[in-house]
MDTraj code that builds the backbone (N, CA, C; nanometers):
import mdtraj as md
import numpy as np

residues = "MET GLY LEU PHE SER ARG PRO ASP SER ALA SER ASP LYS ALA ILE LEU VAL ILE THR TRP ARG LYS SER ARG HIS SER GLY GLY GLY GLY ALA GLY GLY GLN GLU CYS VAL GLU LEU ALA SER LEU ASN GLU GLY ILE GLY LEU ARG ASP SER LYS ALA PRO ASP ALA GLY HIS LEU THR LEU PRO ALA ALA SER PHE ALA GLU LEU LEU ASP LEU VAL LYS GLN GLY HIS LEU ASP THR".split()
xyz = np.array([
    [0.0848, -0.1162, 0.0000],
    [0.0000, 0.0000, 0.0000],
    [0.0896, 0.1228, 0.0000],
    [0.0466, 0.2265, -0.0725],
    [0.1213, 0.3505, -0.0720],
    [0.2115, 0.3623, -0.1918],
    [0.3149, 0.4405, -0.1788],
    [0.4035, 0.4743, -0.2881],
    [0.5414, 0.4180, -0.2604],
    [0.5988, 0.3516, -0.3590],
    [0.7356, 0.3059, -0.3458],
    [0.7996, 0.3070, -0.4831],
    [0.9313, 0.2961, -0.4879],
    [0.9990, 0.2907, -0.6166],
    [1.0788, 0.1624, -0.6238],
    [1.0984, 0.1184, -0.7433],
    [1.1778, -0.0017, -0.7643],
    [1.2646, 0.0215, -0.8873],
    [1.3803, -0.0405, -0.8953],
    [1.4645, -0.0202, -1.0117],
    [1.3992, -0.0789, -1.1360],
    [1.4113, -0.0077, -1.2464],
    [1.3625, -0.0560, -1.3745],
    [1.4730, -0.1409, -1.4355],
    [1.4412, -0.2642, -1.4736],
    [1.5436, -0.3538, -1.5270],
    [1.6028, -0.3022, -1.6580],
    [1.5283, -0.2169, -1.7309],
    [1.5772, -0.1653, -1.8579],
    [1.6700, -0.0454, -1.8399],
    [1.6684, 0.0179, -1.7237],
    [1.7532, 0.1348, -1.6997],
    [1.7750, 0.1512, -1.5507],
    [1.8471, 0.2564, -1.5140],
    [1.8710, 0.2839, -1.3728],
    [1.7623, 0.3713, -1.3115],
    [1.6637, 0.4125, -1.3907],
    [1.5575, 0.4988, -1.3410],
    [1.4622, 0.4191, -1.2519],
    [1.4020, 0.4881, -1.1563],
    [1.3038, 0.4247, -1.0682],
    [1.1645, 0.4386, -1.1290],
    [1.0831, 0.3397, -1.1084],
    [0.9436, 0.3421, -1.1503],
    [0.8600, 0.3661, -1.0246],
    [0.7744, 0.4666, -1.0305],
    [0.6868, 0.4924, -0.9172],
    [0.5619, 0.4063, -0.9303],
    [0.5277, 0.3370, -0.8251],
    [0.4087, 0.2532, -0.8225],
    [0.3142, 0.3123, -0.7195],
    [0.1980, 0.3538, -0.7653],
    [0.0982, 0.4135, -0.6769],
    [-0.0139, 0.3133, -0.6565],
    [-0.0458, 0.2849, -0.5320],
    [-0.1547, 0.1933, -0.5002],
    [-0.2731, 0.2749, -0.4494],
    [-0.3809, 0.2724, -0.5269],
    [-0.5041, 0.3417, -0.4880],
    [-0.5887, 0.2456, -0.4067],
    [-0.6542, 0.2962, -0.3033],
    [-0.7394, 0.2098, -0.2203],
    [-0.8740, 0.2774, -0.1951],
    [-0.9734, 0.1932, -0.1765],
    [-1.1107, 0.2374, -0.1522],
    [-1.1532, 0.1849, -0.0157],
    [-1.2364, 0.2580, 0.0528],
    [-1.2832, 0.2172, 0.1845],
    [-1.3556, 0.0833, 0.1783],
    [-1.3354, 0.0027, 0.2784],
    [-1.4095, -0.1248, 0.2853],
    [-1.5569, -0.1000, 0.3129],
    [-1.5929, 0.0220, 0.3521],
    [-1.7320, 0.0594, 0.3782],
    [-1.8021, 0.1064, 0.2511],
    [-1.7354, 0.1058, 0.1375],
    [-1.7914, 0.1646, 0.0165],
    [-1.8875, 0.0725, -0.0567],
    [-1.9059, -0.0496, -0.0125],
    [-1.9898, -0.1438, -0.0845],
    [-2.1391, -0.1253, -0.0691],
    [-2.1867, -0.0469, 0.0265],
    [-2.3287, -0.0423, 0.0523],
    [-2.4041, 0.0771, -0.0001],
    [-2.3351, 0.1859, -0.0339],
    [-2.4039, 0.3102, -0.0689],
    [-2.4678, 0.3111, -0.2054],
    [-2.5129, 0.4293, -0.2466],
    [-2.5832, 0.4478, -0.3729],
    [-2.5113, 0.3885, -0.4914],
    [-2.5875, 0.3603, -0.5960],
    [-2.5368, 0.3014, -0.7201],
    [-2.4586, 0.1723, -0.6928],
    [-2.5047, 0.0974, -0.5957],
    [-2.4387, -0.0299, -0.5665],
    [-2.2987, -0.0150, -0.5103],
    [-2.2735, 0.0973, -0.4438],
    [-2.1412, 0.1180, -0.3862],
    [-2.0402, 0.1713, -0.4856],
    [-2.0867, 0.2160, -0.6014],
    [-1.9962, 0.2620, -0.7061],
    [-1.9572, 0.4083, -0.6937],
    [-2.0214, 0.4838, -0.6050],
    [-1.9914, 0.6262, -0.5908],
    [-1.8915, 0.6447, -0.4779],
    [-1.7650, 0.6255, -0.5110],
    [-1.6604, 0.6286, -0.4090],
    [-1.5418, 0.7091, -0.4569],
    [-1.4621, 0.7505, -0.3616],
    [-1.3329, 0.8076, -0.3938],
    [-1.2269, 0.7058, -0.3536],
    [-1.1138, 0.7142, -0.4183],
    [-1.0002, 0.6299, -0.3840],
    [-0.8891, 0.7210, -0.3333],
    [-0.8066, 0.6678, -0.2456],
    [-0.6971, 0.7431, -0.1856],
    [-0.5649, 0.6738, -0.2136],
    [-0.4589, 0.7538, -0.2213],
    [-0.3240, 0.6992, -0.2344],
    [-0.2276, 0.7894, -0.1590],
    [-0.1277, 0.7285, -0.1017],
    [-0.0208, 0.8036, -0.0369],
    [0.0795, 0.8432, -0.1445],
    [0.1015, 0.9744, -0.1610],
    [0.1930, 1.0265, -0.2616],
    [0.3055, 1.1034, -0.1932],
    [0.4133, 1.1278, -0.2643],
    [0.5227, 1.2067, -0.2072],
    [0.4749, 1.3446, -0.1656],
    [0.3816, 1.4021, -0.2422],
    [0.3338, 1.5380, -0.2168],
    [0.2252, 1.5448, -0.1116],
    [0.1656, 1.4341, -0.0752],
    [0.0561, 1.4324, 0.0209],
    [-0.0363, 1.3145, -0.0050],
    [-0.1663, 1.3390, 0.0035],
    [-0.2669, 1.2348, -0.0170],
    [-0.3387, 1.2621, -0.1489],
    [-0.3424, 1.1616, -0.2359],
    [-0.4132, 1.1730, -0.3626],
    [-0.5553, 1.1227, -0.3479],
    [-0.6507, 1.1940, -0.4094],
    [-0.7914, 1.1533, -0.4112],
    [-0.8378, 1.1502, -0.5559],
    [-0.9127, 1.0462, -0.5930],
    [-0.9681, 1.0388, -0.7281],
    [-1.1036, 0.9707, -0.7256],
    [-1.1794, 0.9908, -0.8314],
    [-1.3111, 0.9305, -0.8486],
    [-1.2918, 0.7865, -0.8943],
    [-1.3463, 0.6917, -0.8194],
    [-1.3283, 0.5506, -0.8551],
    [-1.3971, 0.5136, -0.9862],
    [-1.4971, 0.5929, -1.0268],
    [-1.5666, 0.5651, -1.1530],
    [-1.4887, 0.6182, -1.2727],
    [-1.3970, 0.7114, -1.2509],
    [-1.3206, 0.7727, -1.3598],
    [-1.1740, 0.7874, -1.3182],
    [-1.1062, 0.6761, -1.2945],
    [-0.9696, 0.6833, -1.2434],
    [-0.8702, 0.7505, -1.3380],
    [-0.8991, 0.7516, -1.4667],
    [-0.8079, 0.8133, -1.5631],
    [-0.8321, 0.9629, -1.5793],
    [-0.9296, 1.0174, -1.5081],
    [-0.9635, 1.1594, -1.5198],
    [-0.8703, 1.2493, -1.4373],
    [-0.7780, 1.1913, -1.3659],
    [-0.6863, 1.2692, -1.2847],
    [-0.7191, 1.2577, -1.1372],
    [-0.6434, 1.3290, -1.0570],
    [-0.6648, 1.3231, -0.9123],
    [-0.6328, 1.4580, -0.8496],
    [-0.6791, 1.4754, -0.7284],
    [-0.6532, 1.5924, -0.6467],
    [-0.5517, 1.5511, -0.5407],
    [-0.4518, 1.6341, -0.5195],
    [-0.3528, 1.6059, -0.4155],
    [-0.3643, 1.7100, -0.3057],
    [-0.3798, 1.6620, -0.1830],
    [-0.3865, 1.7492, -0.0655],
    [-0.2653, 1.7230, 0.0233],
    [-0.2090, 1.8282, 0.0822],
    [-0.1058, 1.8035, 0.1837],
    [-0.1657, 1.7178, 0.2956],
    [-0.0842, 1.6381, 0.3594],
    [-0.1341, 1.5460, 0.4624],
    [-0.2124, 1.6189, 0.5713],
    [-0.1654, 1.7360, 0.6136],
    [-0.2355, 1.8109, 0.7196],
    [-0.3731, 1.8566, 0.6722],
    [-0.3838, 1.8993, 0.5477],
    [-0.5136, 1.9419, 0.4935],
    [-0.6092, 1.8246, 0.4815],
    [-0.5574, 1.7090, 0.4425],
    [-0.6414, 1.5906, 0.4332],
    [-0.6926, 1.5509, 0.5715],
    [-0.6070, 1.5594, 0.6727],
    [-0.6491, 1.5280, 0.8095],
    [-0.7597, 1.6234, 0.8555],
    [-0.7477, 1.7515, 0.8203],
    [-0.8526, 1.8487, 0.8548],
    [-0.9834, 1.8143, 0.7846],
    [-0.9746, 1.7765, 0.6569],
    [-1.0937, 1.7370, 0.5813],
    [-1.1621, 1.6178, 0.6475],
    [-1.0852, 1.5179, 0.6853],
    [-1.1432, 1.4012, 0.7520],
    [-1.2117, 1.4394, 0.8828],
    [-1.1505, 1.5274, 0.9585],
    [-1.2128, 1.5722, 1.0839],
    [-1.3470, 1.6396, 1.0568],
    [-1.3525, 1.7250, 0.9539],
    [-1.4781, 1.7930, 0.9202],
    [-1.5862, 1.6930, 0.8785],
    [-1.5467, 1.5924, 0.8007],
    [-1.6424, 1.4903, 0.7573],
    [-1.6935, 1.4112, 0.8780],
    [-1.6016, 1.3670, 0.9624],
    [-1.6408, 1.2884, 1.0797],
    [-1.7313, 1.3660, 1.1745],
    [-1.7124, 1.4964, 1.1830],
    [-1.7938, 1.5800, 1.2722],
    [-1.9266, 1.6196, 1.2076],
    [-1.9471, 1.5834, 1.0794],
    [-2.0726, 1.6116, 1.0124],
    [-2.0845, 1.7535, 0.9566],
    [-1.9752, 1.8284, 0.9570],
    [-1.9795, 1.9671, 0.9097],
    [-2.0027, 1.9786, 0.7591],
    [-1.9812, 1.8714, 0.6849],
    [-1.9973, 1.8763, 0.5404],
    [-2.1209, 1.8033, 0.4909],
    [-2.2050, 1.7574, 0.5844],
    [-2.3286, 1.6894, 0.5468],
    [-2.4226, 1.7881, 0.4784],
    [-2.4944, 1.7393, 0.3778],
    [-2.5904, 1.8277, 0.3097],
    [-2.7322, 1.7848, 0.3381],
])
top = md.Topology()
chain = top.add_chain()
for i, resn in enumerate(residues, 1):
    res = top.add_residue(resn, chain, resSeq=i)
    for name in ("N", "CA", "C"):
        top.add_atom(name, md.element.get_by_symbol(name[0]), res)
traj = md.Trajectory(xyz[None], top)
């Protein structure tokens, strides 16, 4: 899980491998659990992307900002 590098057998350059993960709680919600975000640990912070459109890009938040976002969600401040 997370980000690591490994030597590329064809050259001395490192290949970055990013592992995206989805919450184990994501199976029950709307659209059969398909409306989820995925997270990855990146060098720059925490990456977030839409699990339905993984090739559409991602948003990167510094770790401290992501922690603040999680606190707001857990406290219900972002409920609509």
